[in-house]
MARROLO-857010 format. One line per 5 residues: number of its first residue (from 0); their letters; for each residue x, y, z of N, C-alpha, C. Coordinates in pm, 1 decimal, always signed. Atoms other than C-alpha are relative to their C-alpha. Layout:
BEGIN
NUM> A> X:Y:Z:X:Y:Z:X:Y:Z  ...
This chain:
BEGIN
0> XXXXX> +111.1:-78.0:-9.7:-17.7:-29.6:+5.6:+102.5:+152.3:-18.3  -72.2:-121.1:-4.1:+136.0:+346.1:-90.7:-29.8:+87.8:+88.7  +25.4:-109.1:-100.3:+165.6:+629.7:+142.8:-126.0:+70.2:-28.1  +107.2:-72.5:+8.9:-125.8:+826.9:-23.7:-112.8:-102.2:+38.1  +116.6:+111.9:-20.1:-341.2:+501.5:-0.6:-23.5:-5.6:+156.1
5> XXXXX> +5.9:-20.0:-136.6:-239.3:+484.1:+379.7:-72.3:+133.9:+40.6  +59.6:-139.9:-37.9:-340.8:+865.6:+438.8:-135.8:-17.8:-28.5  +148.4:-0.4:+34.9:-682.2:+814.3:+259.6:-59.0:-113.3:+87.9  +63.5:+98.8:-111.0:-752.5:+483.6:+469.1:-12.1:+30.0:+105.0  +1.0:-26.0:-150.7:-668.3:+617.2:+806.4:-74.2:+134.2:+8.8
10> XXXXX> +73.1:-125.3:-1.5:-813.2:+957.9:+721.8:-133.7:-30.9:+29.1  +122.3:+54.2:+1.2:-1129.7:+778.3:+651.7:-50.0:-67.2:+140.7  +25.6:+78.2:-155.9:-1109.1:+578.9:+993.9:-18.1:+116.8:+104.5  -1.5:-80.3:-97.9:-1057.2:+876.2:+1177.2:-127.6:+96.3:-15.4  +102.7:-84.0:+8.0:-1330.9:+1083.5:+1019.9:-139.3:-109.8:+28.5
15> XXXXX> +102.0:+79.4:-57.5:-1559.9:+772.9:+1082.9:-28.6:+5.0:+163.5  -11.1:+16.6:-162.2:-1479.3:+753.3:+1457.7:-36.2:+135.1:+48.8  +50.1:-136.1:-32.8:-1505.4:+1130.5:+1463.8:-145.0:+5.9:+11.7  +125.8:-8.7:+21.7:-1842.9:+1114.4:+1361.4:-114.3:-80.4:+116.0  +62.2:+64.1:-107.8:-1952.6:+851.8:+1613.6:+55.2:+54.3:+137.7
20> XXXXX> -7.2:-60.8:-141.4:-1775.2:+1037.3:+1894.1:-71.4:+139.1:+26.6  +88.1:-138.3:-19.1:-1942.5:+1366.2:+1812.5:-149.6:-41.1:+31.0  +136.4:+11.4:-7.1:-2272.9:+1197.8:+1808.5:-11.4:-44.6:+148.3  +14.4:+21.9:-154.9:-2220.8:+1017.9:+2144.7:+19.8:+101.3:+98.0  -10.8:-117.8:-127.3:-2087.9:+1320.1:+2328.8:-87.5:+87.0:-15.9
25> XXXXX> +110.1:-75.5:+13.1:-2360.0:+1518.4:+2193.8:-119.3:-62.4:+90.4  +120.7:+64.5:-35.0:-2632.7:+1266.0:+2274.8:-1.2:-28.5:+164.3  -23.4:+65.1:-143.6:-2494.3:+1096.5:+2606.1:+47.9:+145.9:+78.6  -64.6:-90.3:-71.8:-2275.3:+1370.3:+2748.2:-79.8:+141.3:+27.4  +72.7:-93.9:-4.1:-2472.1:+1660.1:+2651.3:-140.2:+11.8:+42.6
30> XXXXX> +135.5:-11.5:-38.6:-2839.0:+1592.3:+2644.9:-26.8:-85.8:+126.7  +27.0:+79.1:-116.5:-2841.5:+1306.1:+2899.2:+95.8:+72.4:+111.8  -82.0:-64.6:-114.0:-2569.1:+1504.7:+3114.7:-118.4:+128.8:+43.6  +85.2:-93.6:-31.8:-2825.5:+1804.3:+3091.2:-112.9:-61.3:+104.5  +112.5:+46.9:-82.9:-3110.2:+1590.1:+3206.4:+45.1:-43.3:+137.2
35> XXXXX> -48.7:+43.3:-123.9:-2896.1:+1442.6:+3479.9:+3.1:+110.1:+106.3  -9.6:-101.7:-81.0:-2829.0:+1775.7:+3610.9:-141.8:+64.6:+50.3  +129.4:-49.7:-36.2:-3177.8:+1891.1:+3596.1:-64.0:-84.4:+115.4  +76.1:+97.5:-96.7:-3295.9:+1568.3:+3787.7:+64.7:+62.7:+143.1  -52.1:-44.7:-138.8:-3046.5:+1672.1:+4073.2:-43.1:+133.5:+49.1
40> XXXXX> +61.5:-141.0:-72.6:-3155.5:+2033.9:+4086.1:-120.0:+5.6:+53.9  +151.6:+3.2:-59.6:-3519.0:+1939.4:+4113.8:-1.7:-72.5:+113.2  -1.7:+66.1:-108.7:-3424.3:+1710.8:+4381.8:+58.8:+82.1:+135.3  -79.5:-63.5:-99.1:-3201.1:+1978.0:+4572.6:-45.6:+164.1:-20.9  +25.7:-134.0:+37.5:-3414.6:+2325.6:+4534.1:+79.9:+97.4:+92.3
45> XXXXX> -108.8:-84.3:-89.8:-3171.4:+2482.5:+4822.9:+101.1:+25.3:-76.3  -125.3:-35.2:+76.0:-2892.5:+2477.3:+4576.3:-26.8:+72.6:-105.2  +4.9:-74.4:+127.8:-3055.5:+2666.2:+4311.4:+79.2:+133.6:+17.6  -69.1:-135.4:+2.9:-2862.9:+2968.2:+4220.2:+183.9:-42.0:+8.3  -153.9:+8.6:-32.2:-2520.1:+2812.4:+4332.6:+76.1:-49.3:-121.4
50> XXXXX> -108.9:+28.7:+99.1:-2221.6:+2749.6:+4095.8:+65.7:-136.9:+11.6  -55.1:+130.0:-26.0:-2152.1:+2393.7:+4050.4:+151.4:-6.2:-44.0  -128.7:+31.5:-21.1:-1803.7:+2246.9:+4043.9:+55.0:+41.7:-166.7  -17.9:-13.1:+141.6:-1808.9:+2264.5:+3636.3:-13.7:+153.7:-45.0  +28.0:-142.3:+48.4:-1901.3:+2642.8:+3638.8:-137.6:+17.2:-48.1
55> XXXXX> +155.9:-27.2:+44.2:-2282.9:+2603.7:+3563.5:-77.0:+33.2:+128.0  +94.1:-31.1:-120.0:-2540.0:+2764.1:+3780.3:-112.2:-83.1:+5.9  +100.8:+111.4:-41.3:-2760.5:+2499.1:+3933.5:-147.3:+49.6:+17.2  +127.7:-12.7:-1.4:-3122.2:+2501.9:+3883.3:-51.8:+99.0:-105.8  +48.3:-94.0:+88.6:-3124.1:+2763.8:+3583.0:+38.8:-52.2:-138.0
60> XXXXX> -8.7:+67.0:+132.7:-3190.5:+2608.8:+3245.9:+6.7:+126.4:-85.5  -18.0:-93.8:+71.1:-3058.9:+2868.3:+3004.4:+40.7:-36.6:-136.1  -46.3:+47.4:+152.4:-2993.9:+2856.0:+2614.7:+153.3:-20.2:-5.0  -151.6:-17.8:-2.6:-2635.7:+2978.3:+2669.3:+45.1:-116.1:+54.5  -77.4:+100.0:-95.2:-2563.3:+2745.8:+2933.9:-12.2:-151.0:-68.7
65> XXXXX> +25.7:+121.6:+74.7:-2718.7:+2443.0:+2746.8:+89.2:-25.4:-132.2  -85.2:+12.3:+107.4:-2523.3:+2521.4:+2411.6:+127.4:-24.9:+43.7  -136.6:+9.6:-73.1:-2208.8:+2567.6:+2618.4:+33.0:-150.7:+33.4  -18.8:+101.1:-55.4:-2249.9:+2243.4:+2777.7:-9.2:-131.8:-147.8  +4.5:+72.3:+122.2:-2353.5:+2069.9:+2439.9:+147.0:+5.6:-79.4
70> XXXXX> -135.4:-33.4:+73.0:-2026.8:+2220.1:+2260.7:+113.9:-78.4:+64.6  -96.0:+52.8:-74.7:-1811.6:+2108.4:+2543.3:-0.7:-165.5:-8.7  +16.5:+167.3:-0.5:-1937.4:+1729.8:+2555.6:+14.1:-60.5:-145.9  -38.3:+38.5:+147.4:-1932.5:+1724.1:+2156.8:+146.6:-1.4:-15.2  -140.5:+1.7:+21.0:-1574.3:+1815.1:+2156.7:+78.4:-105.5:+79.2
75> XXXXX> -73.7:+92.9:-93.7:-1479.3:+1575.7:+2443.2:-28.2:-140.4:-70.1  +40.5:+123.8:+62.0:-1683.8:+1304.0:+2245.1:+100.9:-18.1:-122.6  -109.7:+2.9:+122.7:-1453.9:+1382.7:+1943.1:+139.7:-64.5:+33.0  -137.4:+46.4:-52.0:-1124.6:+1329.1:+2151.7:-26.1:-135.0:+38.0  +16.5:+132.1:-45.9:-1273.6:+1020.3:+2307.1:-6.2:-97.3:-128.1
80> XXXXX> -12.8:+80.6:+119.1:-1334.9:+889.7:+1968.7:+155.1:-42.1:-61.7  -143.5:+2.1:+23.7:-962.2:+940.3:+1873.9:+48.4:-94.9:+83.3  -42.0:+105.3:-117.5:-869.1:+746.5:+2196.5:-23.7:-125.5:-34.6  +35.8:+123.6:+31.0:-1057.8:+461.5:+2101.3:+45.4:-58.9:-113.7  -49.1:+55.8:+141.6:-948.4:+438.8:+1750.9:+127.2:-46.7:+24.1
85> XXXXX> -123.0:+50.4:-43.7:-611.5:+406.8:+1898.0:+14.5:-128.6:+70.6  +12.1:+113.8:-76.9:-674.0:+152.8:+2157.8:-75.7:-130.4:-31.3  +100.5:+121.7:+18.7:-952.3:-69.2:+1995.1:+49.7:-125.1:-13.5  -47.5:+117.3:+22.0:-716.6:-308.3:+1892.1:+38.5:-103.4:+125.0  -58.8:+82.9:-141.5:-621.8:-407.0:+2259.6:-129.5:-68.7:+45.3
90> XXXXX> +125.0:+66.3:-62.7:-1002.1:-524.1:+2328.1:+11.8:-134.2:-42.1  +9.4:+145.5:+18.7:-1033.1:-873.7:+2367.1:-145.5:-82.1:+39.9  +106.6:+68.4:-42.3:-1317.9:-1146.4:+2385.5:-115.3:+38.9:-102.3  +125.8:-44.7:+80.0:-1668.9:-1133.3:+2223.2:-32.5:+137.6:-0.7  +31.9:-170.5:+18.9:-1835.7:-821.9:+2111.9:-51.3:+36.0:+125.4
95> XXXXX> +73.7:-39.3:-106.9:-2044.2:-810.5:+2424.6:+100.9:+12.5:+110.1  -58.7:-29.7:-106.5:-1771.3:-853.9:+2671.4:+122.8:+123.9:-37.6  -75.8:-128.4:+42.7:-1551.2:-585.5:+2473.9:-71.2:+114.6:+40.6  +66.2:-107.1:-30.7:-1817.1:-347.8:+2506.0:-2.8:+39.5:+143.7  -15.7:-38.3:-137.1:-1861.4:-395.7:+2863.9:+127.8:+30.7:+77.8
100> XXXXX> -133.2:-43.1:-42.1:-1516.5:-405.4:+2969.6:+49.4:+119.6:-30.2  -43.5:-125.4:+31.3:-1415.0:-109.2:+2779.4:-65.1:+126.9:+38.5  +93.2:-127.9:-43.2:-1717.2:+113.8:+2864.4:+5.8:+3.8:+156.3  -7.6:+3.7:-124.8:-1692.0:-7.6:+3231.6:+143.8:+48.1:+44.7  -129.7:-65.0:-34.9:-1316.7:+66.8:+3236.2:+7.6:+152.4:-5.0
105> XXXXX> +28.3:-134.7:+14.2:-1381.2:+405.9:+3110.0:-98.1:+75.0:+71.1  +92.1:-53.3:-91.1:-1667.0:+471.0:+3327.0:+63.4:+19.9:+141.2  -79.2:-13.1:-114.4:-1436.1:+396.7:+3633.9:+96.2:+120.5:-1.8  -129.6:-115.0:+18.9:-1144.8:+634.0:+3502.2:-84.7:+132.4:-2.8  +50.4:-131.3:-2.7:-1371.1:+919.9:+3422.2:-81.8:+35.2:+121.8
110> XXXXX> +99.1:-31.1:-122.8:-1608.4:+860.1:+3721.1:+111.2:+22.6:+112.9  -88.8:-55.4:-118.9:-1278.8:+881.1:+3957.4:+47.4:+137.4:-29.9  -20.5:-129.5:+29.4:-1213.0:+1203.5:+3797.4:-105.9:+108.8:-1.1  +116.1:-101.1:-48.8:-1561.0:+1357.8:+3838.6:-48.2:-11.1:+152.9  +51.7:+11.7:-131.8:-1654.6:+1216.1:+4169.7:+113.3:+29.5:+110.1
115> XXXXX> -91.5:-38.3:-94.4:-1485.7:+1376.0:+4459.3:-51.7:+55.6:+136.8  +58.5:-8.6:-134.2:-1537.0:+1439.1:+4827.8:-14.2:+144.3:+30.4  +23.6:-144.8:-42.1:-1514.3:+1829.0:+4820.9:-82.3:+48.9:-107.6  +66.3:-59.8:+92.0:-1681.1:+2076.3:+4632.4:-148.4:+20.5:+11.9  +148.7:-39.2:-26.8:-2053.4:+2149.3:+4555.1:-72.2:-141.4:-48.7
120> XXXXX> +111.3:+103.1:+80.4:-2171.6:+1850.4:+4293.6:-19.1:-108.1:+91.8  +8.2:+115.4:-58.4:-2131.9:+1568.2:+4545.3:-36.7:+19.1:+162.6  +22.3:-26.1:-127.8:-2173.2:+1741.1:+4871.7:-137.9:+64.5:+35.2  +122.2:-96.1:-14.0:-2463.8:+1977.3:+4803.9:-103.3:-73.2:-72.9  +105.8:+69.5:+84.8:-2644.4:+1786.5:+4530.1:-16.1:-155.9:+53.2
125> XXXXX> +22.1:+134.8:-59.6:-2801.3:+1460.5:+4702.5:-135.6:-61.6:-52.9  -112.2:+90.6:-77.6:-2851.0:+1193.0:+4761.1:+115.1:-45.4:-93.7  -104.6:+16.2:+53.1:-2501.7:+1129.7:+4697.0:+30.2:-139.6:-74.4  -29.4:+119.1:+92.8:-2542.0:+761.2:+4556.7:-75.8:+36.0:-111.3  +51.1:-45.7:+128.5:-2783.1:+914.2:+4297.6:+100.9:+68.1:-101.4
130> XXXXX> -79.2:-90.2:+88.8:-2546.8:+1189.1:+4189.9:+126.9:-77.3:-55.2  -136.9:+74.5:+42.6:-2228.2:+934.1:+4198.2:-60.6:-101.7:-116.1  +42.8:+94.6:+113.8:-2437.8:+678.9:+3982.0:-6.5:+68.3:-144.6  +35.3:-66.2:+138.6:-2542.5:+936.5:+3730.9:+131.5:+36.3:-63.3  -116.4:-40.2:+73.7:-2194.5:+1074.6:+3679.9:+96.1:-127.8:-34.4
135> XXXXX> -73.4:+130.6:+57.7:-2043.5:+708.1:+3637.7:-59.0:-67.0:-117.8  +82.3:+69.6:+101.9:-2339.9:+596.7:+3415.8:+24.5:+80.3:-145.0  -1.8:-80.6:+117.6:-2278.7:+893.0:+3169.2:+132.1:-18.6:-71.8  -113.5:+40.3:+99.9:-1939.3:+801.5:+3054.9:-5.5:-148.7:-40.6  +25.8:+147.8:+46.6:-2035.0:+427.1:+3055.7:-96.4:+19.0:-121.5
140> XXXXX> +108.3:-13.5:+112.9:-2323.6:+527.8:+2818.8:+60.6:+40.0:-132.5  -61.2:-50.4:+110.1:-2100.2:+734.7:+2604.8:+106.3:-85.8:-73.9  -83.9:+81.1:+66.8:-1829.4:+495.4:+2538.4:-77.0:-134.1:-51.0  +93.1:+112.1:+55.1:-2103.9:+199.9:+2484.9:-61.7:+30.2:-138.3  +35.7:-47.0:+119.5:-2249.3:+407.6:+2219.1:+94.0:+27.5:-100.6
145> XXXXX> -114.2:-14.4:+94.1:-1922.2:+517.7:+2061.8:+24.7:-153.4:-48.3  -45.7:+153.4:+16.7:-1823.6:+153.6:+2056.0:-90.4:-68.3:-107.8  +101.4:+57.9:+99.2:-2155.9:+32.0:+1891.9:-5.7:+77.1:-126.2  -13.8:-66.6:+113.3:-2167.0:+317.4:+1651.1:+125.2:-3.1:-82.2  -159.0:-26.2:+61.6:-1785.1:+348.0:+1565.6:+1.3:-139.7:-80.7
150> XXXXX> -19.4:+133.9:+61.8:-1766.1:-37.7:+1491.0:-87.7:-2.2:-120.3  +80.2:-6.3:+119.0:-2046.5:+0.2:+1220.8:+68.5:+90.1:-99.8  -51.5:-105.8:+83.9:-1892.7:+313.8:+1087.7:+151.0:-65.8:-73.8  -148.9:+30.4:+39.3:-1548.0:+147.6:+1070.3:+4.6:-154.0:-75.6  +6.9:+133.3:+63.9:-1643.0:-178.1:+921.6:+33.3:+9.4:-135.7
155> XXXXX> -46.3:-8.1:+136.5:-1512.4:-277.4:+583.2:-146.5:+14.3:-97.0  +93.9:+0.3:+68.5:-1774.6:-175.1:+325.2:-96.9:+122.5:+45.7  +80.2:-93.8:-29.3:-1930.4:+104.8:+536.9:-5.9:+117.9:-107.1  +29.1:-118.1:+54.0:-2038.2:+427.8:+391.7:+138.2:+90.8:-16.3  -123.9:-66.1:-0.1:-1701.0:+588.6:+501.3:+93.2:-61.9:-93.0
160> XXXXX> -92.5:+52.4:+89.7:-1501.9:+339.9:+301.3:-23.6:+26.6:-137.6  +24.5:-7.8:+133.4:-1696.2:+407.2:-3.9:-45.7:+130.7:-76.3  +18.8:-136.2:+50.4:-1776.7:+754.2:-29.5:+98.8:+108.5:-48.4  -120.0:-99.3:+54.0:-1596.6:+1021.8:-212.5:+70.4:+64.3:+114.0  -72.3:-13.7:-110.0:-1328.9:+1131.3:-19.6:-29.3:+135.6:+64.8
165> XXXXX> +42.0:-124.9:-41.6:-1456.0:+1507.8:+17.5:-113.0:-18.9:+103.8  +113.6:-8.8:-67.7:-1786.2:+1386.7:+167.6:+48.9:-101.2:+129.4  -56.4:+93.3:-110.1:-1609.1:+1094.9:+388.6:+58.4:+76.0:+114.0  -84.0:-61.1:-108.4:-1380.1:+1333.7:+553.7:-71.5:+136.5:+71.0  +61.8:-140.5:-79.3:-1631.4:+1626.2:+654.6:-9.0:-8.0:+145.8
170> XXXXX> -6.5:+5.3:-150.4:-1646.1:+1499.2:+992.2:+122.0:+58.4:+88.5  -123.7:-54.8:-38.9:-1281.4:+1608.2:+1042.2:-3.6:+136.9:+41.9  -2.7:-170.5:-40.1:-1401.2:+1993.4:+1045.8:+1.1:-1.0:+143.9  +14.6:-25.2:-162.1:-1496.7:+1893.0:+1415.5:+142.3:+20.5:+77.4  -133.2:-26.9:-62.3:-1122.2:+1900.9:+1479.4:+49.6:+147.4:-7.6
175> XXXXX> -41.4:-158.4:+18.2:-1101.1:+2281.0:+1394.5:+7.8:+77.2:+133.7  -4.8:-76.6:-129.8:-1192.4:+2398.0:+1745.8:+125.0:-79.2:+96.3  -91.4:+94.6:-83.9:-938.0:+2113.8:+1876.3:+149.2:+11.1:-90.3  -122.4:+2.9:+72.5:-645.8:+2222.6:+1639.5:+135.8:-9.4:+52.0  -125.9:+48.9:-65.1:-368.7:+2224.4:+1900.3:+23.8:-171.1:-9.3
180> XXXXX> -8.3:+153.4:-2.3:-432.3:+1846.4:+1897.9:+43.5:-47.2:-105.7  -19.8:+43.8:+127.1:-401.8:+1776.4:+1553.2:+156.4:-33.4:-52.7  -150.9:+37.3:+3.8:-6.0:+1800.1:+1543.1:+13.9:-142.4:+71.3  -28.9:+119.9:-51.7:-25.5:+1517.3:+1798.7:-57.8:-104.3:-59.3  +40.9:+104.3:+73.3:-250.5:+1314.8:+1597.1:+99.7:-24.6:-125.4
185> XXXXX> -78.0:+6.1:+130.2:-44.9:+1363.0:+1283.5:+146.7:-72.6:+27.8  -118.3:+48.9:-35.0:+289.6:+1312.7:+1464.0:-7.9:-129.8:+60.8  +7.9:+134.0:-24.9:+173.6:+991.8:+1626.0:-14.7:-93.5:-112.5  +22.5:+82.4:+98.5:+45.3:+847.6:+1302.0:+133.1:-12.2:-74.7  -126.8:+25.0:+59.7:+379.8:+919.4:+1134.3:+97.3:-65.9:+52.9
190> XXXXX> -106.2:+83.4:-73.0:+581.1:+776.8:+1401.4:-65.9:-176.5:-23.2  +71.5:+140.4:+8.0:+348.4:+453.9:+1388.2:+46.1:-57.3:-145.9  +0.6:+46.4:+127.3:+364.7:+436.7:+1016.9:+155.1:-38.5:-47.3  -122.7:+13.6:-5.2:+750.8:+483.9:+1025.6:+37.7:-119.1:+47.3  -57.6:+133.4:-49.1:+813.1:+209.0:+1247.6:-52.1:-135.7:-77.7
195> XXXXX> +61.9:+104.4:+52.4:+582.0:-17.8:+1074.1:+71.7:-22.0:-157.2  -62.0:+9.9:+112.0:+781.6:+51.2:+764.1:+149.7:-99.2:+20.1  -129.3:+80.4:-4.7:+1105.6:-135.0:+913.5:-39.7:-136.3:+49.0  +25.2:+123.1:-39.0:+1132.9:-503.2:+978.5:-16.5:+1.4:+145.8  -1.6:+20.0:-150.4:+1213.0:-498.8:+1356.3:-128.0:+72.3:+41.3
200> XXXXX> +148.5:-92.2:-43.3:+932.6:-216.1:+1409.9:-132.3:-88.2:-25.4  +104.6:+48.7:+45.6:+676.3:-398.4:+1224.6:-9.7:-150.4:+98.4  +1.6:+111.1:-84.4:+768.6:-733.3:+1410.3:-40.9:+25.1:+151.8  +39.6:-31.1:-156.5:+751.0:-558.4:+1760.5:-131.2:+34.4:+21.3  +143.7:-39.5:-20.1:+421.1:-412.6:+1689.9:-91.3:-130.6:-32.1
205> XXXXX> +87.8:+130.1:+27.6:+272.5:-744.6:+1572.4:+22.1:-95.5:+110.9  -34.3:+110.6:-107.3:+432.4:-935.5:+1878.6:-109.3:-8.1:+103.5  +82.9:-16.1:-102.5:+182.0:-1036.0:+2131.9:+25.9:+53.8:+135.5  -47.6:-66.1:-142.0:+394.5:-920.5:+2429.5:-25.6:+164.4:-4.9  +22.0:-132.6:+20.5:+352.4:-559.8:+2285.2:-146.2:+28.0:+58.3
210> XXXXX> +150.5:-24.4:-41.5:-29.1:-588.4:+2311.6:-37.9:-14.2:+123.6  +25.3:+20.7:-143.5:-34.5:-751.8:+2641.9:+53.2:+92.7:+103.6  -52.2:-122.6:-93.6:+191.9:-488.9:+2791.1:-94.7:+99.7:+3.8  +86.1:-102.7:+20.2:-34.1:-232.1:+2673.5:-137.8:-16.7:+83.4  +117.2:+15.2:-60.3:-323.7:-411.1:+2803.7:+7.7:-14.2:+163.2
215> XXXXX> -41.8:+5.6:-173.3:-169.4:-470.0:+3168.6:+6.9:+171.1:+47.6  -0.7:-159.3:-35.5:-104.5:-87.0:+3160.6:-143.1:+61.1:+34.3  +112.9:-46.3:-2.3:-452.9:-19.1:+3086.3:-89.8:-61.7:+137.5  +72.5:+69.0:-101.8:-583.4:-273.0:+3337.2:+53.1:+71.9:+138.9  -67.9:-65.9:-119.8:-340.9:-105.5:+3606.1:-64.2:+132.5:+26.5
220> XXXXX> +69.7:-120.6:-1.5:-498.3:+221.1:+3508.4:-138.8:-4.5:+67.0  +124.8:+13.8:-61.4:-840.4:+102.2:+3585.6:-10.8:-46.2:+130.0  +7.3:+10.7:-133.9:-772.5:-52.6:+3895.1:+36.9:+94.1:+100.7  -41.8:-110.7:-89.5:-611.0:+257.0:+4043.5:-111.1:+80.1:-5.9  +107.0:-104.1:+0.8:-903.3:+468.4:+3921.4:-120.2:-70.1:+89.0
225> XXXXX> +97.0:+55.2:-72.8:-1137.4:+213.2:+4085.0:+16.6:+8.7:+161.8  -21.7:-16.6:-169.2:-957.1:+221.8:+4432.6:-53.7:+167.3:+30.0  +40.9:-145.7:-42.5:-995.1:+616.9:+4413.9:-137.0:+5.5:+13.6  +138.3:-16.5:-4.8:-1345.6:+594.6:+4305.1:-67.9:-61.6:+135.9  +31.1:+49.9:-127.3:-1405.5:+365.5:+4602.6:-5.9:+80.5:+127.0
230> XXXXX> -34.0:-84.7:-111.0:-1243.0:+582.2:+4846.3:-82.5:+103.9:+4.2  +73.2:-114.0:-5.0:-1434.3:+882.2:+4739.0:-167.3:-40.3:+39.3  +148.9:+53.6:+3.6:-1784.3:+687.4:+4724.6:-9.2:-45.2:+175.6  -11.9:+35.7:-149.4:-1691.7:+556.9:+5095.8:-26.9:+126.3:+93.9  +15.0:-122.3:-94.5:-1649.9:+937.7:+5221.6:-110.9:+52.6:-21.9
235> XX> +133.5:-95.4:+25.5:-1948.3:+1069.5:+5054.0:-123.8:-81.2:+53.3  +128.6:+58.4:-41.6:-2199.9:+801.6:+5162.8:+18.7:-60.0:+129.9
């Protein structure tokens, strides 16, 4: 395969997973996230007007606030899609296990970053078990939808593999607000392709030890995040 063919193939893959990440971030992170915030606000009327840890005013549904949330979660969804594209080859087992394990691991990692024993979100907005469950369920749902949709868009023969290049790459416009990350993506791709072009590099990338090393590192990350999440849950409840 020539370099132009590799660029076209991988650009289409990135466009496909970008579309999946954009949609998952918008629907789960944005729409479901807004509904979760509204539920907690309704259950805690005394917190109305307070500023949440994310900078949103609790209990006040405004167009600007909603659009801001949708934009942020959509961009986070785009970045999450790129991360999944890089790591998807590490998933093992049948499709159902892959979906549950990756979604669960992501939910634990993101949940450990969102759930904390200080601030407003989990000390003022109660009950704490409900708030914790919502903020862990949202990243789980996002990754589950990303994987379900992304694998279909990445499948051989999908629309993204057959469409004219200009149309297939349209989702990449979502990276314009994330322009500082584009050199990282391009640089990582160039390094990977350069390594693949050498005999020892290609053998190293194909060797099972390489894949299992990365899987063990991810498992260690999930375990550390789970311990941190359990500690915060114990403190809050």
